[in-house]
N, C-alpha and C positions, 0 to 999 in steps of 0.2 A: 383659596388661601391668600391672606394679605401678604404683600411683598415683605413687610417688616418681619412677619412671622417666618416666612421662607428664609430670609437672611439669617435669622436666629438659628433655624434648623441646620443651615449650612455649617455654621460654626460648631454647633453641637455634634454633628455627625461626621464632619470632615476635619475638624480641628482648626480650620482656617479656610478662607474663601479667596477666589480669584475673579476679578472683574475686568472686562475689556472696555476701555473708553474709546468711543468712535466720535470723531469730529466731522460733522457733515461737510465742512469746508475743505477737508483734507482727504476724505475717503469717498470715492464716487459711489453713487447709489447702485449702479449696475453691478458692482462687485460685492454688495452686501450678502447675497445668497451664498457665495463662495466662502466669505468670511464666517458667516453664521454656521455653516455646516462644519467647517474646520474647528470652530470654537466649541460647538456641542460635542463633537467627537473627542476633543482634547480635554473635556471636563470643566470648561469654563462655567462659572456659576451665574453670571448675569452680565448684562450690557448697560453701560452708561452712554448716553448720547448728549453731546453738547460741547461747548468750548467758549473761550473768552471772546472770540470774534466770529460768531455765527450769524450770517445774514441770509441764510437759505430761505427763500420765500416759500418753498415747498417742504418745510420741515415735517408737517403732518404726513405727507406722502412718503417722505424719507423713512420716518419711524414706522409707518404702516408696512412699507416694503420689507423692513427688517423683521417685523413681527410675523409676516407671512412665511419667513424662512427659519424661524426659531420658536422653540417652546420655552425659552428662558425669559425671565422678566426683563423688560426694557425700561430703564429708569432715566429720567431726565436729569442732566447735570448742567443746569442753566448758568450761563455767564451773564445773562440779563433777563429782564422780564419778557422779552420778545421770544424766548426759547421755551415756550409752553404750548403744548398741543394736546388735543383730546385723545390721541392714540397711545400716549404713554401709560404704562402700568402704574407708575409711581413717579414722584418728583423729589429730588433732594431739595428741601426747603431751606436753602443755605443762608446762614447768618455769618458774615465774615467777622468773627469775634477777635481776630488779630488786628482789626482795623478800628479807627476812631471815626470813620466816615459813616454818618447816619444813614446814607442811602443804602448801604450794603449791610448795615447792622439790623435795620428794622423798617425803614421808610418804604422801600420798594415792595416789601412783603405785604404792606397794607394795600397797595395798589392792586396786587394780583390775588389776594385772598378770595375775593368774591368769584373771580374767574376759576380758580382751582376748585372751589366748592361746586360751582355750576357744572364744570366738566366732569366732576366725580373722580378726579385724580387723587391717589393716596399721597398725602404729603408726609415726607420723612424729615422731621425737624433736625437739622444738622449744624453743629458748630464747626465752622470751616476756618482753619488756621493756615495761613501762608507761612512757610518757614524759609529763612534765608538759605539761598542755594548757590551763591557765588556769581549770579548774574541777574539782571533785571528781567523778570519774566512778564509775559503778556498779562497774566492774571494779576500780578502785582501792579502793573501800570494801569490797567483798566479799573481796578477797584480802589486805586489811590491808597493802598494798604502798605504800611511799613511792616515788613515781615518780622516774625519773631526770631530772635537771634538763635542760631543753631547750637551755640555753645552755652545756652542758658536753659537747661531742661526744667529747672524749677519754675521759670516763667511760663513755659508751655504747660506744665502740669497744673499750675494755678489757674491758667486761662481755661483749660479743659474742665477742671473741677467746677468752675463757675458755670460753664455751659450745662454740665450735668445737673447741678443744683437748680438751674432754671428750667429743667424738664426736657432738655433736648434728648433725642433718641439715639443719635449717632454723632461721632466726632470724625473729622477728616483733617489730617495733616498733609499738606501739599507743598512740594517744592516748586511746582509749576511745570508746564509742559516743556520737555527738552532741557530740563535744568542741568547745570554742570554737576551738581552734587545732590543725591537723594536725601530725604530726611534722615538724620543720624539715628542709629540704633538706640543710643543711650537716651535720646529724646523720646522715642517711641516707648521705651521701657519706663521712663519716668511718668508718662501719661497713664499707661495701662496698670501701673502699680498703685495709682491713686484714684482711678475711675473704673466704674463697672460697666459702662455702656460700650458698645462695639466701636473700635477705632479702625478707620480706613486710612491707608497710607498710599500716596501716589506722587508722581513727579520724578523724573530722572532715573527710573528703575529699568534696567536694560538686560538683566540676566537672571537665570533661575537661582543663582547663589544669593543675589540681592533680595529676591522674593523670600527665600527661606530665612534670611537674616531678619527680615521685618516680622515674619510670623513668629520666629523664635524670641524676638524682643517683646512680643505680646500683641501685635496687630491682629485684628480679626479678619481683615480683608486687605489685599494688595490690589491696586488699580494700575493698569499699564495701558497706555494708548500709543504714544509716539513710536516706541520700539516695535510694536506690532504693525503699525502703519507702514514702517520701513521694511519689515521682514514678516509678512503675513503667512509664513509657511507653517504647515500643520505640526511638524515636529518641534519647532521652536515654541509655539503656543502650548503644546502638550507639556513640554518641559517646565514652562513657567507655571502652568496650572498645577502640575504635580508637586512643585516645590511649595505651594501654599497648602496643600492637603496633607497635613502632618499626621492625622489620625487614621486608623484603619477604616476603610470604607464600610459604611453600614447603609441599609436601605434608607433612602431619602424620598419622602413623598414629593411627587412632581408638582411644579408650580401651576396654579390655576388662578387666573385673575379673578378677583372678588371685590364686590362693592359692599360687602356686609359690614 
């Protein structure tokens, strides 16, 4: 099964999905089996691997070690073109549509397209929007992106619509790792009321209540990383995942990597 098809099934059968973001620079490789087991038991739907400042020279080994410990899809969330490796099941092919910086809108994509094709990684074209969060985040600094104003949902909705019309498969609104304030619910609602492709929401989300609010506002997936790095206990992860799964559980075909 393709990763994108799997993600669509998660939303269809669970009402919403929960994804754990792992930063290789913040979470030691030797602790990955423990985290993977807890996440699977908790009902987590997928893993993202990456970050704004990843300089791990053994990224392929890191991802392979995670995959040995889980049956869930492992998806790259690259902060730069150096964060691509053959062991990923799929890759968020991110275009920072909140930015006017051509490097992150399209230019770096040209550089890595042949590599992605050669490695056979499934690219997930994603319109990535940084949202004002009350502090300067690493993602904002590294991408030289002026974040979208959190009090202007119409601007965010128009930006998301443009991405959908250009054929992107996913939208991602991100307040940034460790943000003071998560993406506002009214901004999530404005996007999901005008766009039909799945919306992922991340950054500054620290509680099950916040996860539930994002799903209720229309998000398809909630992404949490920093809070789980600080508190990787099983019960906390289970509460976060349960808050995203608003539909009655129905049988969901297991993920199988496919190059079809």
